[in-house]
Structures are given as structure tokens and as C-alpha cells.
N, C-alpha and C positions, 0 to 999 in steps of 0.2 A: 565472510568479514577482514573474519582473523588473517589470515593470508596476504592482505596486505595490497591487496595488488586489483587498477578497474576493473577491473572483470569482472571480477569475484565480488569487488561493492555491484556492478550491475547489476548480478544474477541475485546479489543477496535482495534486493530491491523490487526483481520482476515474482524471486518467486513469495515475497510477504505478501503483494498484491493476491497473485495468488489462495495463496493461504485464503485471505482476506474471500476473496472472489469464493470457493465452496463454502464457505462455513455462511457465506451469507448469502447462500444458497437453499446449503442445505437448513436452513430457518425461515424458510421459503420465502425469499425478500421478492417481490417485482422487477421483472427488467429485463428486456433482451440486452445489454452490454452491464462490466459493471460498475458504473457511475450508475447508471438507473438504478439501482440496488444500492449500492451506498447514498443516493441519494434517500429514494426510498423507505429507510432505515435511517435515517437523519436522527432522528429524535434518542435514535438510542446512546449515542455520543458523545461526553461530556468536551470534548473538541473535533467536533464537527468537519472548522475549515481545516484545526491541521492534519484533521487523516484527507481534504479533498488535498491539500501540497504533498503529503505523502503519496497521493495518486497519479497528481501533476507529472510529479518529478519519474512516476513511474510511462506514462505518455510519450518525455520525454526522449526516455533512451527507446522506445520504443518509434516512435514516427518522427527521429533527424537523426538521420545515418552516422555521423560523426562528433552523433551527444556522450557525454561521459560524465557519468557520476565521483570527485572525489571522494575520502573518509570524512569528509565532518558532514557534506551532505545527505549520502548513502542511512548512516549511522545517525542522522535526524529522520530522513524517513521514515528510517525500520520502528524504530523508539515510538514513532505516529503509529502504521501498523500494529503493533506490541502494546497498545494501551487502545484502541480504537477493538482489537480482540479480547480486553480486560474487558473495556465496557459492555459488549454484548455475552461478558461472563462462560466463554471457552479458555481463558487464561485465566 
């Protein structure tokens, strides 16, 4: 994020999503996909919708070929992933 380029913003969001998925797997939340694991851990989060919104930013980056994320949107998504990790008590 600190480098200020859209490709870095994109990578930061993707890495935050992967980190959350890693944690959810280690905590044995069930599901085939990260979306399933987020749903199965829904009661853990103070801002479930915020986390879901952050994951949707990741999905747009992965599934829409021309999608880019601007600094503000990436920062907001990263903050929501961080908040979720705090709610899970891993940060």
C-alpha cells in the first residue's frame, strides 16, 4: 500500500483476503470456499457486512479483468480485513 501504485493496492487486498482465509482454515471453519468460511464464522464479527464488502472488493479484482482498486477503496478493504482478524483475536 505504501508504494502508492494501483498494482500494490490490488496485491494488498488479495493478500489480506488470503490471510483471512488461512486463519479461518486453521480455526476449522467449514466451507469449500472462503465465502463459505466467512459465512460459517459470521457470529465472530462486529462488522460482518464490512468484511463481506471487503471480500467483494477482492472478488472484483480477481474476476473482472479490467478492475482496479484506488487507494481509498483498498485502504478501506484492508481496514475491514484487519478488523475481522482482530475480532477473531489473531491480531
